[in-house]
N, CA, C, O and the ligand as a Tripos MOL2 file, in Angstrom:
@<TRIPOS>MOLECULE
protein
  309   307    78     0     0
PROTEIN
NO_CHARGES

@<TRIPOS>ATOM
      1 N          24.0230   31.9650  -14.8480 N.3       1 MET1
      2 CA         23.8210   30.5110  -14.7960 C.3       1 MET1
      3 C          23.3590   30.0870  -13.4050 C.2       1 MET1
      4 O          22.5190   29.2000  -13.2500 O.2       1 MET1
      5 N          23.9270   30.7420  -12.4040 N.am      2 GLY2
      6 CA         23.5640   30.4310  -11.0190 C.3       2 GLY2
      7 C          22.0920   30.7170  -10.7510 C.2       2 GLY2
      8 O          21.4160   29.9730  -10.0400 O.2       2 GLY2
      9 N          21.6210   31.7930  -11.3270 N.am      3 ARG3
     10 CA         20.2160   32.1570  -11.1510 C.3       3 ARG3
     11 C          19.2830   31.1440  -11.8110 C.2       3 ARG3
     12 O          18.2180   30.8180  -11.2880 O.2       3 ARG3
     13 N          19.7180   30.6540  -12.9840 N.am      4 PHE4
     14 CA         18.9060   29.6740  -13.7160 C.3       4 PHE4
     15 C          18.7380   28.3930  -12.9100 C.2       4 PHE4
     16 O          17.6460   27.8300  -12.8370 O.2       4 PHE4
     17 N          19.8410   27.9380  -12.3040 N.am      5 ILE5
     18 CA         19.7850   26.7150  -11.4950 C.3       5 ILE5
     19 C          18.8580   26.9330  -10.2900 C.2       5 ILE5
     20 O          18.0700   26.0590   -9.9290 O.2       5 ILE5
     21 N          18.9700   28.1010   -9.6890 N.am      6 LEU6
     22 CA         18.1260   28.4360   -8.5390 C.3       6 LEU6
     23 C          16.6450   28.4190   -8.9420 C.2       6 LEU6
     24 O          15.7870   27.9580   -8.1880 O.2       6 LEU6
     25 N          16.3650   28.9360  -10.1530 N.am      7 LEU7
     26 CA         14.9950   28.9720  -10.6650 C.3       7 LEU7
     27 C          14.4540   27.5600  -10.8790 C.2       7 LEU7
     28 O          13.3070   27.2690  -10.5410 O.2       7 LEU7
     29 N          15.3010   26.6760  -11.4490 N.am      8 VAL8
     30 CA         14.8940   25.2890  -11.7080 C.3       8 VAL8
     31 C          14.6170   24.5770  -10.3840 C.2       8 VAL8
     32 O          13.6300   23.8530  -10.2520 O.2       8 VAL8
     33 N          15.4970   24.7920   -9.4110 N.am      9 VAL9
     34 CA         15.3190   24.1620   -8.0970 C.3       9 VAL9
     35 C          14.0330   24.6640   -7.4450 C.2       9 VAL9
     36 O          13.2790   23.8870   -6.8590 O.2       9 VAL9
     37 N          13.7920   25.9600   -7.5520 N.am     10 ALA10
     38 CA         12.5860   26.5490   -6.9790 C.3      10 ALA10
     39 C          11.3370   25.9960   -7.6580 C.2      10 ALA10
     40 O          10.3180   25.7610   -7.0080 O.2      10 ALA10
     41 N          11.4270   25.7910   -8.9740 N.am     11 LEU11
     42 CA         10.2990   25.2550   -9.7340 C.3      11 LEU11
     43 C           9.9950   23.8220   -9.3150 C.2      11 LEU11
     44 O           8.8390   23.4450   -9.1270 O.2      11 LEU11
     45 N          11.0600   23.0280   -9.1740 N.am     12 PHE12
     46 CA         10.8810   21.6370   -8.7440 C.3      12 PHE12
     47 C          10.2670   21.5840   -7.3550 C.2      12 PHE12
     48 O           9.4040   20.7510   -7.0790 O.2      12 PHE12
     49 N          10.7140   22.4730   -6.4880 N.am     13 PHE13
     50 CA         10.1990   22.5170   -5.1180 C.3      13 PHE13
     51 C           8.7070   22.8760   -5.1260 C.2      13 PHE13
     52 O           7.9130   22.3200   -4.3680 O.2      13 PHE13
     53 N           8.3510   23.8260   -6.0080 N.am     14 LEU14
     54 CA          6.9590   24.2580   -6.1160 C.3      14 LEU14
     55 C           6.0800   23.1110   -6.5950 C.2      14 LEU14
     56 O           4.9930   22.8880   -6.0610 O.2      14 LEU14
     57 N           6.5560   22.3760   -7.6150 N.am     15 VAL15
     58 CA          5.8010   21.2390   -8.1580 C.3      15 VAL15
     59 C           5.6290   20.1730   -7.0890 C.2      15 VAL15
     60 O           4.5550   19.5930   -6.9300 O.2      15 VAL15
     61 N           6.7280   19.9240   -6.3490 N.am     16 TRP16
     62 CA          6.6660   18.9090   -5.2880 C.3      16 TRP16
     63 C           5.6780   19.3300   -4.2010 C.2      16 TRP16
     64 O           4.9450   18.5030   -3.6610 O.2      16 TRP16
     65 N           5.6690   20.6320   -3.8860 N.am     17 LEU17
     66 CA          4.7830   21.1530   -2.8500 C.3      17 LEU17
     67 C           3.3140   20.9870   -3.2650 C.2      17 LEU17
     68 O           2.4720   20.5640   -2.4730 O.2      17 LEU17
     69 N           3.0320   21.3320   -4.5250 N.am     18 VAL18
     70 CA          1.6600   21.2350   -5.0420 C.3      18 VAL18
     71 C           1.2200   19.7770   -5.0880 C.2      18 VAL18
     72 O           0.0940   19.4500   -4.7140 O.2      18 VAL18
     73 N           2.1100   18.9070   -5.5450 N.am     19 ARG19
     74 CA          1.7630   17.4890   -5.6490 C.3      19 ARG19
     75 C           1.4930   16.8820   -4.2810 C.2      19 ARG19
     76 O           0.5310   16.1320   -4.1190 O.2      19 ARG19
     77 N           2.3240   17.1910   -3.3020 N.am     20 SER20
     78 CA          2.1400   16.6350   -1.9580 C.3      20 SER20
     79 C           0.8690   17.1840   -1.3240 C.2      20 SER20
     80 O           0.1960   16.4930   -0.5580 O.2      20 SER20
     81 N           0.5480   18.4360   -1.6510 N.am     21 ALA21
     82 CA         -0.6830   19.0380   -1.1210 C.3      21 ALA21
     83 C          -1.9070   18.3470   -1.7300 C.2      21 ALA21
     84 O          -2.8910   18.0970   -1.0330 O.2      21 ALA21
     85 N          -1.8450   18.0440   -3.0140 N.am     22 LEU22
     86 CA         -2.9680   17.3920   -3.6990 C.3      22 LEU22
     87 C          -3.1570   15.9680   -3.2070 C.2      22 LEU22
     88 O          -4.2840   15.5450   -2.9510 O.2      22 LEU22
     89 N          -2.0600   15.2200   -3.0720 N.am     23 THR23
     90 CA         -2.1850   13.8330   -2.6140 C.3      23 THR23
     91 C          -2.5790   13.7770   -1.1500 C.2      23 THR23
     92 O          -3.2240   12.8210   -0.7180 O.2      23 THR23
     93 N          -2.1970   14.8010   -0.3730 N.am     24 GLY24
     94 CA         -2.5520   14.8230    1.0350 C.3      24 GLY24
     95 C          -4.0350   15.0870    1.2280 C.2      24 GLY24
     96 O          -4.6360   14.6300    2.2000 O.2      24 GLY24
     97 N          -4.6230   15.8300    0.2950 N.am     25 ARG25
     98 CA         -6.0460   16.1490    0.3950 C.3      25 ARG25
     99 C          -6.9100   14.9530   -0.0020 C.2      25 ARG25
    100 O          -8.0140   14.7730    0.5130 O.2      25 ARG25
    101 N          -6.3900   14.1340   -0.9290 N.am     26 LYS26
    102 CA         -7.1550   12.9690   -1.3760 C.3      26 LYS26
    103 C          -6.4350   11.6860   -0.9840 C.2      26 LYS26
    104 O          -5.7180   11.1000   -1.7950 O.2      26 LYS26
    105 N          -6.6210   11.2560    0.2410 N.am     27 PRO27
    106 CA         -5.9480   10.0220    0.6460 C.3      27 PRO27
    107 C          -6.5450    8.8030   -0.0480 C.2      27 PRO27
    108 O          -7.7590    8.6850   -0.2160 O.2      27 PRO27
    109 N          -5.6630    7.9150   -0.4400 N.am     28 ARG28
    110 CA         -6.1390    6.7160   -1.1320 C.3      28 ARG28
    111 C          -6.6390    5.7060   -0.1100 C.2      28 ARG28
    112 O          -5.8430    5.0990    0.6070 O.2      28 ARG28
    113 N          -7.9510    5.5230   -0.0400 N.am     29 GLY29
    114 CA         -8.5240    4.5560    0.8800 C.3      29 GLY29
    115 C          -8.3790    3.1550    0.3310 C.2      29 GLY29
    116 O          -8.1890    2.9590   -0.8700 O.2      29 GLY29
    117 N          -8.4690    2.1980    1.2090 N.am     30 ASP30
    118 CA         -8.3660    0.8060    0.7730 C.3      30 ASP30
    119 C          -9.5920    0.4230   -0.0430 C.2      30 ASP30
    120 O         -10.7140    0.8320    0.2560 O.2      30 ASP30
    121 N          -9.3520   -0.3640   -1.0690 N.am     31 ALA31
    122 CA        -10.4580   -0.8010   -1.9230 C.3      31 ALA31
    123 C         -11.4120   -1.7100   -1.1550 C.2      31 ALA31
    124 O         -12.5880   -1.8190   -1.5030 O.2      31 ALA31
    125 N         -10.9010   -2.3630   -0.1090 N.am     32 ASP32
    126 CA        -11.7420   -3.2920    0.6590 C.3      32 ASP32
    127 C         -12.6870   -2.5430    1.5960 C.2      32 ASP32
    128 O         -13.7760   -3.0250    1.9080 O.2      32 ASP32
    129 N         -12.2610   -1.3600    2.0430 N.am     33 ALA33
    130 CA        -13.0640   -0.6460    3.0110 C.3      33 ALA33
    131 C         -14.2940   -0.0200    2.3480 C.2      33 ALA33
    132 O         -14.1600    0.8060    1.4440 O.2      33 ALA33
    133 N         -15.4890   -0.4110    2.7940 N.am     34 PRO34
    134 CA        -16.7010    0.1850    2.2190 C.3      34 PRO34
    135 C         -16.9150    1.5790    2.7820 C.2      34 PRO34
    136 O         -16.4540    1.8710    3.8850 O.2      34 PRO34
    137 N         -17.6040    2.4460    2.0500 N.am     35 PRO35
    138 CA        -17.8810    3.7850    2.5720 C.3      35 PRO35
    139 C         -18.7830    3.6920    3.7930 C.2      35 PRO35
    140 O         -19.6180    2.7900    3.8670 O.2      35 PRO35
    141 N         -18.6390    4.5970    4.7500 N.am     36 PRO36
    142 CA        -19.4250    4.5190    5.9760 C.3      36 PRO36
    143 C         -20.9190    4.6080    5.6860 C.2      36 PRO36
    144 O         -21.3580    5.3960    4.8480 O.2      36 PRO36
    145 N         -21.6870    3.7890    6.3880 N.am     37 GLY37
    146 CA        -23.1280    3.7830    6.1990 C.3      37 GLY37
    147 C         -23.5860    2.8190    5.1340 C.2      37 GLY37
    148 O         -24.7810    2.5650    4.9880 O.2      37 GLY37
    149 N         -22.6210    2.2680    4.3740 N.am     38 GLN38
    150 CA        -22.9900    1.3120    3.3320 C.3      38 GLN38
    151 C         -22.2950   -0.0040    3.6350 C.2      38 GLN38
    152 O         -21.1240   -0.1980    3.3060 O.2      38 GLN38
    153 N         -23.0420   -0.9090    4.2720 N.am     39 ALA39
    154 CA        -22.4460   -2.1660    4.6900 C.3      39 ALA39
    155 C         -22.1820   -3.0500    3.4780 C.2      39 ALA39
    156 O         -22.9860   -3.1380    2.5500 O.2      39 ALA39
    157 N         -21.0420   -3.6890    3.5240 N.am     40 GLU40
    158 CA        -20.6820   -4.6000    2.4380 C.3      40 GLU40
    159 C         -21.3940   -5.9300    2.6480 C.2      40 GLU40
    160 O         -21.3700   -6.4890    3.7450 O.2      40 GLU40
    161 N         -22.0220   -6.4320    1.5970 N.am     41 LEU41
    162 CA        -22.7580   -7.6870    1.7040 C.3      41 LEU41
    163 C         -21.8640   -8.8640    1.3480 C.2      41 LEU41
    164 O         -21.0820   -8.8190    0.3980 O.2      41 LEU41
    165 N         -22.0040   -9.9080    2.1370 N.am     42 VAL42
    166 CA        -21.2790  -11.1390    1.8570 C.3      42 VAL42
    167 C         -22.2980  -12.2770    1.7360 C.2      42 VAL42
    168 O         -23.4310  -12.1600    2.2040 O.2      42 VAL42
    169 N         -21.8870  -13.3640    1.1100 N.am     43 GLN43
    170 CA        -22.7960  -14.4740    0.8890 C.3      43 GLN43
    171 C         -22.4290  -15.6390    1.7990 C.2      43 GLN43
    172 O         -21.2560  -15.9720    1.9710 O.2      43 GLN43
    173 N         -23.4490  -16.2430    2.3690 N.am     44 CYS44
    174 CA        -23.2420  -17.4220    3.2010 C.3      44 CYS44
    175 C         -22.8090  -18.5740    2.3050 C.2      44 CYS44
    176 O         -23.4370  -18.8460    1.2810 O.2      44 CYS44
    177 N         -21.7220  -19.2540    2.7010 N.am     45 ALA45
    178 CA        -21.1880  -20.3510    1.8880 C.3      45 ALA45
    179 C         -22.0730  -21.5900    1.9700 C.2      45 ALA45
    180 O         -21.9270  -22.5110    1.1660 O.2      45 ALA45
    181 N         -22.9860  -21.6190    2.9330 N.am     46 HIS46
    182 CA        -23.8440  -22.7970    3.0950 C.3      46 HIS46
    183 C         -25.1920  -22.6370    2.4040 C.2      46 HIS46
    184 O         -25.5940  -23.4880    1.6110 O.2      46 HIS46
    185 N         -25.8950  -21.5310    2.7090 N.am     47 CYS47
    186 CA        -27.2450  -21.3780    2.1620 C.3      47 CYS47
    187 C         -27.3210  -20.3110    1.0670 C.2      47 CYS47
    188 O         -28.3310  -20.2120    0.3700 O.2      47 CYS47
    189 N         -26.2690  -19.5170    0.9120 N.am     48 GLY48
    190 CA        -26.2420  -18.5280   -0.1590 C.3      48 GLY48
    191 C         -26.9270  -17.2250    0.1760 C.2      48 GLY48
    192 O         -27.0750  -16.3620   -0.6900 O.2      48 GLY48
    193 N         -27.3500  -17.0670    1.4240 N.am     49 MET49
    194 CA        -28.0250  -15.8380    1.8260 C.3      49 MET49
    195 C         -27.0200  -14.6850    1.9100 C.2      49 MET49
    196 O         -25.8730  -14.8690    2.3170 O.2      49 MET49
    197 N         -27.4800  -13.4900    1.5150 N.am     50 HIS50
    198 CA        -26.6230  -12.3100    1.6060 C.3      50 HIS50
    199 C         -26.8790  -11.5910    2.9200 C.2      50 HIS50
    200 O         -28.0200  -11.4410    3.3560 O.2      50 HIS50
    201 N         -25.7990  -11.1530    3.5370 N.am     51 LEU51
    202 CA        -25.9190  -10.4350    4.8080 C.3      51 LEU51
    203 C         -24.7240   -9.5130    4.9720 C.2      51 LEU51
    204 O         -23.6790   -9.7250    4.3570 O.2      51 LEU51
    205 N         -24.8820   -8.4610    5.8230 N.am     52 PRO52
    206 CA        -23.7500   -7.5460    6.0330 C.3      52 PRO52
    207 C         -22.5570   -8.2780    6.6250 C.2      52 PRO52
    208 O         -22.7020   -9.2110    7.4160 O.2      52 PRO52
    209 N         -21.3660   -7.8270    6.2190 N.am     53 ARG53
    210 CA        -20.1370   -8.4840    6.6810 C.3      53 ARG53
    211 C         -20.0110   -8.4670    8.2000 C.2      53 ARG53
    212 O         -19.4600   -9.3900    8.8000 O.2      53 ARG53
    213 N         -20.5340   -7.3950    8.8180 N.am     54 ALA54
    214 CA        -20.4220   -7.2580   10.2700 C.3      54 ALA54
    215 C         -21.1940   -8.3540   10.9990 C.2      54 ALA54
    216 O         -20.8430   -8.7310   12.1170 O.2      54 ALA54
    217 N         -22.2730   -8.8760   10.3450 N.am     55 GLU55
    218 CA        -23.0900   -9.9010   10.9910 C.3      55 GLU55
    219 C         -22.6640  -11.3090   10.6040 C.2      55 GLU55
    220 O         -23.1600  -12.2890   11.1600 O.2      55 GLU55
    221 N         -21.7650  -11.4050    9.6700 N.am     56 ALA56
    222 CA        -21.3870  -12.7200    9.1680 C.3      56 ALA56
    223 C         -20.2600  -13.3340    9.9750 C.2      56 ALA56
    224 O         -19.4500  -12.6320   10.5800 O.2      56 ALA56
    225 N         -20.2240  -14.6600    9.9700 N.am     57 ARG57
    226 CA        -19.1020  -15.3890   10.5720 C.3      57 ARG57
    227 C         -18.1880  -15.8120    9.4310 C.2      57 ARG57
    228 O         -18.6520  -16.2500    8.3780 O.2      57 ARG57
    229 N         -16.9110  -15.6800    9.6480 N.am     58 SER58
    230 CA        -15.9960  -16.0560    8.5840 C.3      58 SER58
    231 C         -15.0100  -17.0970    9.0790 C.2      58 SER58
    232 O         -14.5110  -17.0280   10.2020 O.2      58 SER58
    233 N         -14.7440  -18.0600    8.2140 N.am     59 ALA59
    234 CA        -13.7800  -19.1170    8.5360 C.3      59 ALA59
    235 C         -13.1970  -19.6520    7.2470 C.2      59 ALA59
    236 O         -13.9310  -19.9920    6.3190 O.2      59 ALA59
    237 N         -11.9050  -19.7270    7.1870 N.am     60 GLY60
    238 CA        -11.2350  -20.2860    6.0180 C.3      60 GLY60
    239 C         -11.5080  -19.5260    4.7380 C.2      60 GLY60
    240 O         -11.5860  -20.1260    3.6660 O.2      60 GLY60
    241 N         -11.6550  -18.1930    4.8320 N.am     61 GLY61
    242 CA        -11.8920  -17.3730    3.6570 C.3      61 GLY61
    243 C         -13.3340  -17.4210    3.1770 C.2      61 GLY61
    244 O         -13.6600  -16.8370    2.1430 O.2      61 GLY61
    245 N         -14.2130  -18.1150    3.9220 N.am     62 ARG62
    246 CA        -15.6280  -18.1700    3.5680 C.3      62 ARG62
    247 C         -16.4450  -17.5010    4.6630 C.2      62 ARG62
    248 O         -16.0020  -17.3790    5.8050 O.2      62 ARG62
    249 N         -17.6340  -17.0760    4.2950 N.am     63 THR63
    250 CA        -18.4820  -16.4140    5.2750 C.3      63 THR63
    251 C         -19.7950  -17.1800    5.4280 C.2      63 THR63
    252 O         -20.2850  -17.7940    4.4810 O.2      63 THR63
    253 N         -20.3440  -17.1320    6.6190 N.am     64 TYR64
    254 CA        -21.5770  -17.8500    6.9340 C.3      64 TYR64
    255 C         -22.5510  -16.9200    7.6430 C.2      64 TYR64
    256 O         -22.1520  -15.9610    8.3040 O.2      64 TYR64
    257 N         -23.8440  -17.2240    7.4900 N.am     65 CYS65
    258 CA        -24.8740  -16.3480    8.0480 C.3      65 CYS65
    259 C         -25.0950  -16.6220    9.5220 C.2      65 CYS65
    260 O         -25.5180  -15.7250   10.2520 O.2      65 CYS65
    261 N         -24.8260  -17.8210    9.9760 N.am     66 SER66
    262 CA        -25.0930  -18.1720   11.3650 C.3      66 SER66
    263 C         -24.0560  -19.1750   11.8560 C.2      66 SER66
    264 O         -23.2870  -19.7460   11.0830 O.2      66 SER66
    265 N         -24.0680  -19.3640   13.1720 N.am     67 GLU67
    266 CA        -23.1150  -20.3060   13.7590 C.3      67 GLU67
    267 C         -23.4160  -21.7310   13.2900 C.2      67 GLU67
    268 O         -22.5150  -22.5550   13.1300 O.2      67 GLU67
    269 N         -24.6990  -21.9970   13.0760 N.am     68 GLU68
    270 CA        -25.0840  -23.3420   12.6270 C.3      68 GLU68
    271 C         -24.4980  -23.6420   11.2590 C.2      68 GLU68
    272 O         -23.9360  -24.7150   11.0370 O.2      68 GLU68
    273 N         -24.6320  -22.6830   10.3350 N.am     69 HIS69
    274 CA        -24.0980  -22.8800    8.9820 C.3      69 HIS69
    275 C         -22.5700  -22.8660    8.9860 C.2      69 HIS69
    276 O         -21.9260  -23.5220    8.1670 O.2      69 HIS69
    277 N         -22.0050  -22.1030    9.9260 N.am     70 TRP70
    278 CA        -20.5410  -22.0720   10.0610 C.3      70 TRP70
    279 C         -20.0350  -23.4630   10.4660 C.2      70 TRP70
    280 O         -18.9850  -23.9090   10.0040 O.2      70 TRP70
    281 N         -20.8040  -24.1440   11.3430 N.am     71 ARG71
    282 CA        -20.4150  -25.4830   11.7910 C.3      71 ARG71
    283 C         -20.6170  -26.5060   10.6780 C.2      71 ARG71
    284 O         -19.8160  -27.4260   10.5080 O.2      71 ARG71
    285 N         -21.7110  -26.3300    9.9160 N.am     72 LEU72
    286 CA        -22.0050  -27.2750    8.8300 C.3      72 LEU72
    287 C         -21.0130  -27.1420    7.6910 C.2      72 LEU72
    288 O         -20.7220  -28.1120    6.9920 O.2      72 LEU72
    289 N         -20.4910  -25.9290    7.5060 N.am     73 GLY73
    290 CA        -19.4910  -25.7190    6.4640 C.3      73 GLY73
    291 C         -20.1200  -25.4460    5.1120 C.2      73 GLY73
    292 O         -21.3440  -25.4340    4.9800 O.2      73 GLY73
    293 N         -19.2810  -25.2250    4.1060 N.am     74 PRO74
    294 CA        -19.8020  -24.9090    2.7620 C.3      74 PRO74
    295 C         -20.5500  -26.1070    2.1730 C.2      74 PRO74
    296 O         -20.1290  -27.2560    2.3030 O.2      74 PRO74
    297 N         -21.6800  -25.7920    1.5170 N.am     75 ARG75
    298 CA        -22.5300  -26.8420    0.9890 C.3      75 ARG75
    299 C         -22.0240  -27.3690   -0.3590 C.2      75 ARG75
    300 O         -22.2770  -28.5140   -0.7330 O.2      75 ARG75
    301 N         -21.3030  -26.5000   -1.0760 N.am     76 ASP76
    302 CA        -20.9280  -26.8460   -2.4580 C.3      76 ASP76
    303 C         -19.5810  -27.5790   -2.5380 C.2      76 ASP76
    304 O         -18.9260  -27.5710   -3.5800 O.2      76 ASP76
    305 N         -19.1800  -28.2060   -1.4430 N.am     77 VAL77
    306 CA        -17.9060  -28.9680   -1.4900 C.3      77 VAL77
    307 C         -18.1920  -30.4360   -1.3250 C.2      77 VAL77
    308 O         -17.2680  -31.2490   -1.3350 O.2      77 VAL77
    309 ZN        -26.4630  -19.6780    5.8070 Zn       78 ZN78
@<TRIPOS>BOND
     1     1     2 1
     2     2     3 1
     3     3     4 2
     4     3     5 am
     5     5     6 1
     6     6     7 1
     7     7     8 2
     8     7     9 am
     9     9    10 1
    10    10    11 1
    11    11    12 2
    12    11    13 am
    13    13    14 1
    14    14    15 1
    15    15    16 2
    16    15    17 am
    17    17    18 1
    18    18    19 1
    19    19    20 2
    20    19    21 am
    21    21    22 1
    22    22    23 1
    23    23    24 2
    24    23    25 am
    25    25    26 1
    26    26    27 1
    27    27    28 2
    28    27    29 am
    29    29    30 1
    30    30    31 1
    31    31    32 2
    32    31    33 am
    33    33    34 1
    34    34    35 1
    35    35    36 2
    36    35    37 am
    37    37    38 1
    38    38    39 1
    39    39    40 2
    40    39    41 am
    41    41    42 1
    42    42    43 1
    43    43    44 2
    44    43    45 am
    45    45    46 1
    46    46    47 1
    47    47    48 2
    48    47    49 am
    49    49    50 1
    50    50    51 1
    51    51    52 2
    52    51    53 am
    53    53    54 1
    54    54    55 1
    55    55    56 2
    56    55    57 am
    57    57    58 1
    58    58    59 1
    59    59    60 2
    60    59    61 am
    61    61    62 1
    62    62    63 1
    63    63    64 2
    64    63    65 am
    65    65    66 1
    66    66    67 1
    67    67    68 2
    68    67    69 am
    69    69    70 1
    70    70    71 1
    71    71    72 2
    72    71    73 am
    73    73    74 1
    74    74    75 1
    75    75    76 2
    76    75    77 am
    77    77    78 1
    78    78    79 1
    79    79    80 2
    80    79    81 am
    81    81    82 1
    82    82    83 1
    83    83    84 2
    84    83    85 am
    85    85    86 1
    86    86    87 1
    87    87    88 2
    88    87    89 am
    89    89    90 1
    90    90    91 1
    91    91    92 2
    92    91    93 am
    93    93    94 1
    94    94    95 1
    95    95    96 2
    96    95    97 am
    97    97    98 1
    98    98    99 1
    99    99   100 2
   100    99   101 am
   101   101   102 1
   102   102   103 1
   103   103   104 2
   104   103   105 am
   105   105   106 1
   106   106   107 1
   107   107   108 2
   108   107   109 am
   109   109   110 1
   110   110   111 1
   111   111   112 2
   112   111   113 am
   113   113   114 1
   114   114   115 1
   115   115   116 2
   116   115   117 am
   117   117   118 1
   118   118   119 1
   119   119   120 2
   120   119   121 am
   121   121   122 1
   122   122   123 1
   123   123   124 2
   124   123   125 am
   125   125   126 1
   126   126   127 1
   127   127   128 2
   128   127   129 am
   129   129   130 1
   130   130   131 1
   131   131   132 2
   132   131   133 am
   133   133   134 1
   134   134   135 1
   135   135   136 2
   136   135   137 am
   137   137   138 1
   138   138   139 1
   139   139   140 2
   140   139   141 am
   141   141   142 1
   142   142   143 1
   143   143   144 2
   144   143   145 am
   145   145   146 1
   146   146   147 1
   147   147   148 2
   148   147   149 am
   149   149   150 1
   150   150   151 1
   151   151   152 2
   152   151   153 am
   153   153   154 1
   154   154   155 1
   155   155   156 2
   156   155   157 am
   157   157   158 1
   158   158   159 1
   159   159   160 2
   160   159   161 am
   161   161   162 1
   162   162   163 1
   163   163   164 2
   164   163   165 am
   165   165   166 1
   166   166   167 1
   167   167   168 2
   168   167   169 am
   169   169   170 1
   170   170   171 1
   171   171   172 2
   172   171   173 am
   173   173   174 1
   174   174   175 1
   175   175   176 2
   176   175   177 am
   177   177   178 1
   178   178   179 1
   179   179   180 2
   180   179   181 am
   181   181   182 1
   182   182   183 1
   183   183   184 2
   184   183   185 am
   185   185   186 1
   186   186   187 1
   187   187   188 2
   188   187   189 am
   189   189   190 1
   190   190   191 1
   191   191   192 2
   192   191   193 am
   193   193   194 1
   194   194   195 1
   195   195   196 2
   196   195   197 am
   197   197   198 1
   198   198   199 1
   199   199   200 2
   200   199   201 am
   201   201   202 1
   202   202   203 1
   203   203   204 2
   204   203   205 am
   205   205   206 1
   206   206   207 1
   207   207   208 2
   208   207   209 am
   209   209   210 1
   210   210   211 1
   211   211   212 2
   212   211   213 am
   213   213   214 1
   214   214   215 1
   215   215   216 2
   216   215   217 am
   217   217   218 1
   218   218   219 1
   219   219   220 2
   220   219   221 am
   221   221   222 1
   222   222   223 1
   223   223   224 2
   224   223   225 am
   225   225   226 1
   226   226   227 1
   227   227   228 2
   228   227   229 am
   229   229   230 1
   230   230   231 1
   231   231   232 2
   232   231   233 am
   233   233   234 1
   234   234   235 1
   235   235   236 2
   236   235   237 am
   237   237   238 1
   238   238   239 1
   239   239   240 2
   240   239   241 am
   241   241   242 1
   242   242   243 1
   243   243   244 2
   244   243   245 am
   245   245   246 1
   246   246   247 1
   247   247   248 2
   248   247   249 am
   249   249   250 1
   250   250   251 1
   251   251   252 2
   252   251   253 am
   253   253   254 1
   254   254   255 1
   255   255   256 2
   256   255   257 am
   257   257   258 1
   258   258   259 1
   259   259   260 2
   260   259   261 am
   261   261   262 1
   262   262   263 1
   263   263   264 2
   264   263   265 am
   265   265   266 1
   266   266   267 1
   267   267   268 2
   268   267   269 am
   269   269   270 1
   270   270   271 1
   271   271   272 2
   272   271   273 am
   273   273   274 1
   274   274   275 1
   275   275   276 2
   276   275   277 am
   277   277   278 1
   278   278   279 1
   279   279   280 2
   280   279   281 am
   281   281   282 1
   282   282   283 1
   283   283   284 2
   284   283   285 am
   285   285   286 1
   286   286   287 1
   287   287   288 2
   288   287   289 am
   289   289   290 1
   290   290   291 1
   291   291   292 2
   292   291   293 am
   293   293   294 1
   294   294   295 1
   295   295   296 2
   296   295   297 am
   297   297   298 1
   298   298   299 1
   299   299   300 2
   300   299   301 am
   301   301   302 1
   302   302   303 1
   303   303   304 2
   304   303   305 am
   305   305   306 1
   306   306   307 1
   307   307   308 2
@<TRIPOS>SUBSTRUCTURE
     1 MET1         2 RESIDUE 1 A MET
     2 GLY2         6 RESIDUE 1 A GLY
     3 ARG3        10 RESIDUE 1 A ARG
     4 PHE4        14 RESIDUE 1 A PHE
     5 ILE5        18 RESIDUE 1 A ILE
     6 LEU6        22 RESIDUE 1 A LEU
     7 LEU7        26 RESIDUE 1 A LEU
     8 VAL8        30 RESIDUE 1 A VAL
     9 VAL9        34 RESIDUE 1 A VAL
    10 ALA10       38 RESIDUE 1 A ALA
    11 LEU11       42 RESIDUE 1 A LEU
    12 PHE12       46 RESIDUE 1 A PHE
    13 PHE13       50 RESIDUE 1 A PHE
    14 LEU14       54 RESIDUE 1 A LEU
    15 VAL15       58 RESIDUE 1 A VAL
    16 TRP16       62 RESIDUE 1 A TRP
    17 LEU17       66 RESIDUE 1 A LEU
    18 VAL18       70 RESIDUE 1 A VAL
    19 ARG19       74 RESIDUE 1 A ARG
    20 SER20       78 RESIDUE 1 A SER
    21 ALA21       82 RESIDUE 1 A ALA
    22 LEU22       86 RESIDUE 1 A LEU
    23 THR23       90 RESIDUE 1 A THR
    24 GLY24       94 RESIDUE 1 A GLY
    25 ARG25       98 RESIDUE 1 A ARG
    26 LYS26      102 RESIDUE 1 A LYS
    27 PRO27      106 RESIDUE 1 A PRO
    28 ARG28      110 RESIDUE 1 A ARG
    29 GLY29      114 RESIDUE 1 A GLY
    30 ASP30      118 RESIDUE 1 A ASP
    31 ALA31      122 RESIDUE 1 A ALA
    32 ASP32      126 RESIDUE 1 A ASP
    33 ALA33      130 RESIDUE 1 A ALA
    34 PRO34      134 RESIDUE 1 A PRO
    35 PRO35      138 RESIDUE 1 A PRO
    36 PRO36      142 RESIDUE 1 A PRO
    37 GLY37      146 RESIDUE 1 A GLY
    38 GLN38      150 RESIDUE 1 A GLN
    39 ALA39      154 RESIDUE 1 A ALA
    40 GLU40      158 RESIDUE 1 A GLU
    41 LEU41      162 RESIDUE 1 A LEU
    42 VAL42      166 RESIDUE 1 A VAL
    43 GLN43      170 RESIDUE 1 A GLN
    44 CYS44      174 RESIDUE 1 A CYS
    45 ALA45      178 RESIDUE 1 A ALA
    46 HIS46      182 RESIDUE 1 A HIS
    47 CYS47      186 RESIDUE 1 A CYS
    48 GLY48      190 RESIDUE 1 A GLY
    49 MET49      194 RESIDUE 1 A MET
    50 HIS50      198 RESIDUE 1 A HIS
    51 LEU51      202 RESIDUE 1 A LEU
    52 PRO52      206 RESIDUE 1 A PRO
    53 ARG53      210 RESIDUE 1 A ARG
    54 ALA54      214 RESIDUE 1 A ALA
    55 GLU55      218 RESIDUE 1 A GLU
    56 ALA56      222 RESIDUE 1 A ALA
    57 ARG57      226 RESIDUE 1 A ARG
    58 SER58      230 RESIDUE 1 A SER
    59 ALA59      234 RESIDUE 1 A ALA
    60 GLY60      238 RESIDUE 1 A GLY
    61 GLY61      242 RESIDUE 1 A GLY
    62 ARG62      246 RESIDUE 1 A ARG
    63 THR63      250 RESIDUE 1 A THR
    64 TYR64      254 RESIDUE 1 A TYR
    65 CYS65      258 RESIDUE 1 A CYS
    66 SER66      262 RESIDUE 1 A SER
    67 GLU67      266 RESIDUE 1 A GLU
    68 GLU68      270 RESIDUE 1 A GLU
    69 HIS69      274 RESIDUE 1 A HIS
    70 TRP70      278 RESIDUE 1 A TRP
    71 ARG71      282 RESIDUE 1 A ARG
    72 LEU72      286 RESIDUE 1 A LEU
    73 GLY73      290 RESIDUE 1 A GLY
    74 PRO74      294 RESIDUE 1 A PRO
    75 ARG75      298 RESIDUE 1 A ARG
    76 ASP76      302 RESIDUE 1 A ASP
    77 VAL77      306 RESIDUE 1 A VAL
    78 ZN78       309 GROUP 0 **** ****
């Protein structure tokens, strides 16, 4: 009986080892993070132009293409 318990414990340890190895190899990236080299496009809340997020200005959960449109604010309000 002692051997059987040891076998079960060893089996559980093996499964845990394999699972941790698999999850460690495939890290779950954030859904928001775009893959490198592929810029995420956002839309200007004022004129509707699409531009990369890195070039956009954001305020109040909205994005704008330029400082002028950022100052003018969203057009559809
Ligand atoms: Zn704009």
